[in-house]
Every structure is written in C-alpha cells, then in structure tokens.
C-alpha positions in Angstrom: 0.0 0.0 0.0 1.5 3.4 -1.0 2.3 5.8 1.8 0.0 8.7 2.4 0.9 12.2 1.4 0.6 15.4 3.4 0.4 17.9 0.5 1.2 21.5 1.5 0.2 24.2 -0.9 1.9 27.6 -0.6 0.6 30.7 -2.3 3.5 33.2 -1.8 3.0 36.9 -1.7 4.9 40.0 -0.7 3.9 40.3 2.9 1.7 37.3 3.9 1.8 33.7 2.5 -1.3 31.5 2.3 -0.5 27.9 3.5 -2.9 24.9 3.4 -2.1 21.3 4.2 -4.3 18.5 2.8 -4.6 14.8 3.4 -6.2 12.4 0.9 -8.9 12.7 -0.4 -9.4 16.4 0.4 -9.1 16.7 4.2 -7.7 20.1 5.4 -5.5 19.6 8.4 -3.9 23.1 8.5 -5.0 26.4 7.0 -3.4 29.7 8.0 -1.5 32.7 6.8 2.2 33.1 7.5 4.1 36.4 7.5 7.0 36.8 5.2 9.6 36.0 7.9 12.2 33.3 7.9 11.6 32.4 11.6 7.8 32.1 11.0 8.4 29.8 8.0 10.8 27.6 10.0 8.3 27.3 12.9 5.5 26.4 10.5 7.7 23.7 8.8 8.3 22.2 12.2 4.6 22.0 12.9 3.9 20.4 9.5 6.6 17.8 10.2 4.8 16.9 13.4 1.5 16.6 11.5 3.2 14.3 9.0 4.5 12.1 11.7 1.1 12.0 13.5 -0.7 11.0 10.3 2.1 8.7 9.1 2.4 10.6 5.9 5.2 11.9 3.7 5.5 15.7 3.7 5.5 17.2 0.2 5.4 20.9 -0.5 3.9 22.5 -3.6 4.6 26.1 -4.7 3.5 28.0 -7.7 5.6 31.1 -7.7 9.0 29.7 -6.7 11.1 32.2 -8.6 9.9 35.5 -7.0 8.2 35.8 -3.7 8.6 32.1 -3.1 12.4 32.2 -3.1 12.4 32.7 0.7 10.4 29.5 1.1 12.9 27.8 -1.2 15.8 28.7 1.0 14.1 27.5 4.1 12.8 24.2 2.7 15.9 23.3 0.8 18.0 23.9 3.9 15.9 21.3 5.7 15.9 18.8 2.7 12.2 18.9 2.1 10.5 17.7 -1.1 9.3 20.8 -3.0 7.3 20.5 -6.2 6.7 23.2 -8.8 3.0 23.5 -9.8 1.9 24.8 -13.1 -0.5 27.8 -12.7 -2.7 26.3 -15.4 -3.5 23.3 -13.2 -4.2 25.4 -10.2 -6.6 27.6 -12.2 -8.5 24.5 -13.2 -8.6 23.3 -9.7 -9.9 26.7 -8.4 -12.8 26.4 -10.8 -13.9 23.3 -8.9 -14.0 25.3 -5.6 -16.2 28.0 -7.0 -15.7 31.7 -7.7 -14.0 32.7 -4.4 -10.6 34.2 -4.8 -8.4 34.3 -1.7 -4.8 33.3 -0.9 -6.0 30.3 1.1 -8.2 29.1 -1.8 -5.2 29.4 -4.1 -3.0 27.5 -1.6 -5.7 24.8 -1.3 -5.8 24.4 -5.1 -2.0 24.0 -5.1 -2.1 21.4 -2.4 -4.8 19.5 -4.3 -2.7 19.4 -7.4 0.3 18.1 -5.4 -1.9 15.4 -3.8 -2.9 14.1 -7.2 0.3 14.7 -9.3 3.2 14.6 -6.8 5.1 12.0 -8.9 4.6 14.0 -12.1 5.6 17.5 -10.9 9.2 18.7 -11.3 11.4 19.3 -8.3 12.2 22.9 -7.3 16.0 22.7 -7.1 18.9 25.2 -6.8 18.9 25.4 -10.6 15.4 27.0 -10.5 16.8 29.9 -8.4 19.6 30.4 -10.9 16.9 30.4 -13.7 15.0 33.0 -11.7 18.1 35.2 -11.5 18.7 34.8 -15.2 15.2 35.8 -15.9 15.4 39.0 -13.8 18.8 39.9 -15.3 17.4 39.4 -18.9 14.4 41.5 -18.1 16.6 44.2 -16.6 18.7 44.3 -19.8 15.5 44.5 -21.8 14.3 47.5 -19.7 17.7 49.1 -20.0 17.5 48.7 -23.8 14.1 50.4 -23.9 15.3 53.3 -21.7 18.4 53.7 -23.9 16.3 53.9 -27.0 14.0 56.5 -25.6 17.0 58.6 -24.3 18.8 58.3 -27.6 15.7 59.5 -29.5 15.4 62.5 -27.2 19.1 63.3 -27.6 18.8 63.2 -31.4 16.0 65.7 -31.2 17.8 68.1 -28.9 21.0 67.9 -30.9 19.1 68.6 -34.1 17.9 71.9 -32.6 21.3 72.9 -31.3 23.9 71.5 -33.7 21.5 71.2 -36.6 22.1 68.1 -38.8 25.9 68.9 -38.6 26.1 66.7 -35.5 25.6 63.6 -37.6 28.9 64.4 -39.4 30.9 64.4 -36.1 30.5 60.8 -35.1 29.3 57.7 -36.9 27.1 56.5 -34.1 25.7 58.7 -31.4 25.3 55.9 -28.9 29.0 55.2 -28.6 30.6 56.2 -25.3 33.1 58.7 -26.6 30.4 60.5 -28.7 28.3 60.8 -25.5 31.3 62.1 -23.6 31.9 64.6 -26.4 28.4 66.0 -26.3 28.4 66.0 -22.5 31.4 68.2 -22.6 30.3 70.3 -25.6 26.5 70.3 -25.5 26.4 73.5 -27.7 28.4 74.1 -30.8 29.4 77.5 -29.4 31.4 75.7 -26.8 33.9 74.7 -29.5 34.8 78.3 -30.2 38.5 79.3 -29.4 39.6 75.7 -29.9 42.2 74.8 -32.5 42.4 71.6 -34.4 45.3 70.4 -32.2 43.5 71.2 -29.0 40.3 69.5 -30.1 42.3 66.4 -31.2 43.9 66.2 -27.8 40.5 66.4 -26.1 39.1 63.7 -28.4 42.0 61.4 -27.4 41.1 61.9 -23.8 37.4 61.3 -24.4 38.0 58.1 -26.4 40.3 56.7 -23.6 42.7 55.6 -26.3 40.2 53.4 -28.2 39.8 55.0 -31.6 39.9 52.0 -33.9 42.6 49.7 -35.4 45.2 52.5 -35.7 48.8 52.4 -34.6 50.1 54.9 -32.1 51.8 57.1 -34.8 48.6 57.2 -36.8 46.3 58.2 -34.0 47.3 61.8 -34.0 46.7 62.2 -37.7 43.3 60.4 -37.5 42.2 62.5 -34.5 43.3 65.8 -36.2 41.4 64.8 -39.3 38.2 64.2 -37.2 38.7 67.4 -35.2 39.1 69.4 -38.4 35.9 67.8 -39.8 34.0 68.7 -36.6 35.1 72.3 -36.6 34.3 72.7 -40.3 30.8 71.1 -40.0 29.8 73.3 -37.0 31.3 76.5 -38.2 28.0 78.1 -39.4 26.2 77.2 -36.2 29.0 78.4 -33.9 28.4 82.0 -35.1 24.9 82.0 -33.5 24.6 83.7 -30.1 23.8 81.8 -26.9 20.3 82.3 -25.6 18.7 81.2 -22.3 16.8 78.6 -24.2 20.0 77.2 -25.6 21.6 77.1 -22.1 18.6 75.1 -20.8 18.9 72.7 -23.8 22.6 72.3 -23.0 21.7 71.1 -19.5 19.1 68.6 -20.9 21.8 67.3 -23.3 24.2 66.8 -20.4 21.7 64.9 -18.4 20.7 62.6 -21.3 24.4 61.9 -22.0 24.9 61.0 -18.3 21.9 58.7 -18.3 23.1 57.0 -21.5 26.6 56.5 -20.2 25.3 55.1 -16.9 22.9 52.7 -18.8 25.8 51.6 -21.0 28.0 50.8 -18.0 25.2 48.9 -16.2 24.5 46.9 -19.4 28.2 46.0 -19.7 28.4 44.9 -16.0 25.3 42.7 -16.3 26.5 41.1 -19.5 29.9 40.4 -18.0 28.4 38.7 -14.9 26.1 36.6 -17.1 28.8 35.5 -19.5 31.5 34.8 -16.9 29.5 33.5 -13.9 25.9 32.6 -14.2 25.6 31.2 -17.7 28.5 28.7 -17.3 27.0 27.6 -14.0 23.9 26.3 -15.8 25.9 23.8 -17.9 24.0 24.8 -21.0 25.5 25.7 -24.4 22.8 27.7 -26.2 25.4 30.2 -27.4 26.7 27.6 -29.8 23.6 28.3 -31.9 24.1 30.9 -34.6 22.8 34.3 -33.5 22.3 33.5 -29.8 24.2 36.0 -27.7 24.5 36.4 -24.0 21.2 38.2 -23.5 19.2 35.9 -25.7 20.6 32.8 -24.0 19.8 34.3 -20.6 16.2 35.1 -21.8 15.6 31.5 -23.0 17.1 29.9 -19.8 15.3 32.3 -17.5 11.9 32.1 -19.1 12.1 28.3 -19.6 13.2 27.4 -16.1 13.5 23.7 -15.5 13.0 22.0 -18.9 11.8 18.8 -17.1 8.5 20.4 -16.4 7.6 20.0 -20.1 6.6 16.4 -20.8 7.6 16.7 -24.5 8.9 19.0 -27.2 5.3 19.7 -28.2 4.4 20.9 -24.8 7.4 23.2 -24.8 6.4 24.6 -28.2 2.9 25.4 -26.9 4.5 27.2 -24.0 6.8 29.3 -26.1 4.1 30.0 -28.8 5.8 28.4 -31.8 3.1 25.7 -32.0 -0.2 26.9 -33.6 -3.5 26.8 -31.8 -6.2 24.6 -33.2 -9.8 26.0 -33.6 -11.8 23.2 -35.2 -15.5 23.0 -35.4 -18.1 21.3 -37.6 -15.4 19.2 -39.4 -13.5 22.3 -40.4 -9.9 22.8 -39.2 -8.4 26.2 -38.5 -5.1 27.0 -37.0 -4.2 30.4 -35.6 -1.3 31.9 -33.8 -1.1 30.9 -30.1 -1.7 33.8 -27.8 -1.7 32.1 -24.4 2.1 31.6 -24.3 5.3 33.1 -22.9 5.7 36.1 -25.2 9.3 36.8 -24.2 10.2 33.2 -25.1 8.2 33.4 -28.3 10.1 36.6 -29.4 13.4 34.8 -28.5 12.5 31.9 -30.8 11.6 34.2 -33.6 14.9 36.0 -33.3 16.7 32.7 -33.4 14.8 31.7 -36.5 15.8 34.9 -38.3 19.4 34.4 -37.4 19.4 30.7 -38.4 17.9 31.5 -41.8 20.7 34.0 -42.4 23.7 31.9 -41.1 22.7 28.2 -40.8 22.7 26.4 -44.2 20.3 23.7 -43.0 17.8 26.3 -41.7 18.2 28.3 -44.9 17.5 25.3 -47.1 14.4 24.4 -44.9 13.2 28.0 -45.3 13.6 27.9 -49.1 11.8 24.6 -49.3 8.8 26.0 -47.4 8.8 29.0 -49.7 8.8 26.7 -52.8 5.8 24.9 -51.4 3.8 28.2 -51.6 4.2 29.5 -48.0 4.6 33.2 -47.4 7.8 34.4 -45.8 6.1 34.8 -42.4 4.7 31.3 -42.5 8.1 29.9 -43.5 9.7 31.7 -40.6 7.1 30.2 -38.3 8.2 26.7 -39.4 11.8 27.6 -38.7 10.9 28.9 -35.3 9.2 25.7 -34.5 12.2 23.8 -35.6 14.4 26.0 -33.4 12.1 25.2 -30.4 12.7 21.5 -30.9 16.5 22.0 -31.1 16.5 24.2 -27.9 14.4 21.5 -26.1 16.8 18.8 -27.0 19.8 20.9 -26.0 18.4 21.9 -22.7 17.5 18.2 -21.9 20.9 16.9 -22.7 23.1 19.9 -21.9 25.2 19.5 -25.1 26.3 22.0 -27.7 24.6 22.4 -31.0 25.7 19.8 -33.6 24.4 20.3 -37.2 25.4 16.8 -38.2 23.2 15.3 -35.5 20.3 17.4 -36.7 20.8 16.2 -40.3 20.9 12.6 -39.2 17.7 13.2 -37.2 16.0 14.6 -40.4 17.1 11.5 -42.3 15.9 9.1 -39.6 12.4 10.8 -39.4 12.1 10.7 -43.2 12.9 7.1 -43.3 10.5 6.3 -40.5 7.5 8.6 -41.3 7.5 9.2 -45.1 9.7 6.7 -47.0 9.9 7.5 -50.7 8.3 10.9 -50.6 9.9 13.8 -52.3 12.6 13.6 -55.0 15.3 11.4 -53.5 14.7 8.0 -51.8 16.4 7.4 -48.5 18.6 4.4 -48.9 21.6 3.6 -46.7 23.9 5.7 -48.8 21.7 8.8 -48.6 21.2 8.3 -44.9 24.9 8.4 -44.2 25.4 11.3 -46.5 22.8 13.3 -44.6 24.7 12.6 -41.4 27.6 14.6 -42.7 27.6 18.4 -42.5 26.8 20.2 -45.7 25.3 17.3 -47.6 21.6 17.8 -47.1 19.7 17.9 -50.4 16.7 20.2 -51.1 14.3 17.3 -52.1 14.9 15.5 -48.9 14.3 18.7 -46.9 11.1 19.3 -48.8 9.8 15.9 -47.8 10.9 16.6 -44.2 9.1 19.9 -44.3 5.8 18.3 -45.3 6.1 15.5 -42.8 7.1 17.8 -39.9 4.4 20.3 -40.6 1.8 17.6 -40.3 3.3 16.3 -37.1 3.5 19.8 -35.6 -0.1 20.8 -36.4 0.6 23.4 -39.1 -1.9 23.6 -42.0 -0.8 22.5 -45.4 -0.7 25.0 -48.3 -3.2 24.7 -51.1 -2.1 23.4 -54.6 
C-alpha cells in the first residue's frame, strides 16, 4: 500500500503567504496565513513535520511562484531537505474552478495542495537550478528595460542635438550611442562651446574622451586620425557656432548633459550585467545555447530564465505550446483552423523568432528548410514560423541533454524521421547511402528537406498550403 501524502500548498505573496495542508482525499489539516519572515516559516515547517508524523504521511510541498516571492520559502525548505514540487499555474486555475468563484490566498493554496496530492510524482522538483533560472530571468528583463530606456533617451538626444547643432552633429560621429560620442556632447552640448579651440587642442580632447580606443590605428597614426576628425567637426559646425547663446539654448545644453549622463550610466550597467552573465551565471547552468548561430548572452539568458526547468515539459510539443511556436487549433463542424497561439510566454516566443531569423541567415540547414517552405507556396512569415518551431525542438533537445549544437546530428535526425515517417516521398529516396550522406555536415539535399518539411508540418499541427 503506498504511503499517504501530506500535501502542503503555498501561495507566496509580498507580505503574507497562504498555506494549506491537505490529506487524501481532500481533508484540510492546516490552514493559515504566515508572515514573510524566515523564523515564522521555519516554525510552520516544524509544525507540519509533526503533523506528517502524526498521520504517518510523507511531507511534500507545492509552490506555484517559486522564482519570485517564493524564493524565501525555497531557501528554508531546501536547507531542511524537504520535497518541493513546482505547480503549473494552469492546473491550479482549473482546480480553483472546482472550488467556485471565491478568490483568496487560502483558496489558491488549497488548489496548489490538491494538485500536489494528485500529481506529486509527475511534478518537477524545485532545485537550486530554479533559483539560478529566476536570477537569469530577472537579469534578462533588466537588460530589456535598459535597452528600452536607452532607445528613448537616444531619440530625445537626437531631437535636442538637431535643434542645437542642426544636422551637422551627424557628421561628427558615426554612431551617437558610442561612449566617446556621448562624452563629447556631454562636454560640448552646444556648438558655441567649440569656439576658441584649435584643431590640435580638439584632437587632444578627443583622445582623452576616447580613452585611447579610436579603432585599429597604430600609435603614430592616431594623431593624424584625430586631427582629421577634429578638423571635420570644426568645419561642419562653423556656421552654427556663429549664432549667439540664448537662455533657451543654455537650458537645452543642461538637458543634453543629463541625457548623456543617463546613457553613459545605462551603458555601464549593461556591460556589467553582460559580464556577470557571461563569466559567472551562464557557465553555472551547464548549457551551451550560445553555440547556436545568432544566440548572444542576452538571448541565452532570456531562454534559460523564461524556460526554467526543462523537465516540467513532458515533450517538445508541450514546450512549443508554452513558447508559442506551435499553432493553436480551432476546429468545429469538421473544419480545421489554425491560428497563432496567444496564451504563451511572449518573451520566449520573441526569442524563438529572433533565433529563427538568425538561423535563416547563417545556418545552411535552416536556410534550405526555409527555401523549401517557400517553394511549397508558403509566405515568408509562414516559413519563418516553421523555422521557429524547428528551433524550439532544437532548444528543447539541447536543454535536456546539456550538449552544444551539432548540425550533423540534426541532419541525421532529419534523415531518420524521413525514413520512418514518409519513406519514398519527395525527390530522392532514402537508402543507406543517402542516410549516411545526410549525417555529414553540408550534404543535405533540397528534395529531402522538402519531404521533411511536409512531414514535420503535419506532425506539428501546421496547416498544409493549397495546390
């Protein structure tokens, strides 16, 4: 006879947590609210341990939000070696519908406990890796916020410089967002500030502002390059420097200085976060997503942070539904319709699309697959959808195995699926010779990929194009 479970559902919040303990079939043995305090959590865990001993049951915790407000619970429970399960919010919402329309923290905790009671063996464990994933997610979202703030500040800076320097400021530096360009306009927010400066003096100032990084030039060539740039700046701003300074211009100068300070601070914060991610946290995960073409530090952190523990997805199809690359089916009356999936993780969906665009540009296998989809009559957006679904499957396999991306292995998988699901379709038959040739990089043929595209679309739920 299997041992009884004492399922404890925790609904974490900022100040007070709802906790409900349930015995089979649905008997509540504890129901209370616990303040967000480590001592109170440890005291409650001791009481729950006594309850488990009294009822001869195994103590199993379930938590829904284990990567934000639930992290304090994770520290307490992991230190005591408790079993902690991660509960999918979709299941708790379905369970709450069974309890009625009431919405309280205790009802949420009771629904979490009921899910743990029924699915304890199927739920993934909340391990230390989940805390690392939560940190990655917060860092990736912080980098995304910094990028948005930087874009807004750059747009405002462009507007202000257009009213002070006129379009001549675009001739001074190639890209306004570079640090030495921002330092320059922070020091010279108005063109009138350049008056009384010679070419040699401005070249010396440019060398200080660039901190010695002015491109692949030798030391003896730097002076000539900087003098040439200084002469170009003075010549481009000469008509504007003749205008008088007004109180409005002085106020705009202060606005330009503040925007430059904000952009320089944002640039420094971004570099520090990327450095910590690349050197410390990403290697700690043991994953190699950056071996995929077009996946940088920020995109890898986004994928790992938003995905969390890959074991919570029972298959690659479930992962594709979560990241939005699998279409949603709306069928009725014998008619089948497929639409874009809206109930998904949109940050992860955007990451898959960015990976698909990069793969089409740089990966020969993805490019050939994209061209085959186009030849079958699909529009460019529909073809990119297929590539994004393919990238979802690759990411799922890489996260499960923790291995780098291997194009030869993907080609061999394509050949094996063709041989198993659709032998003889397309232009070239898959005999032993073709199978081994597909296993080598750079030998995939377009007819084989066209057959694979048709088979994989049917397996993934995508509608087939008309004749």
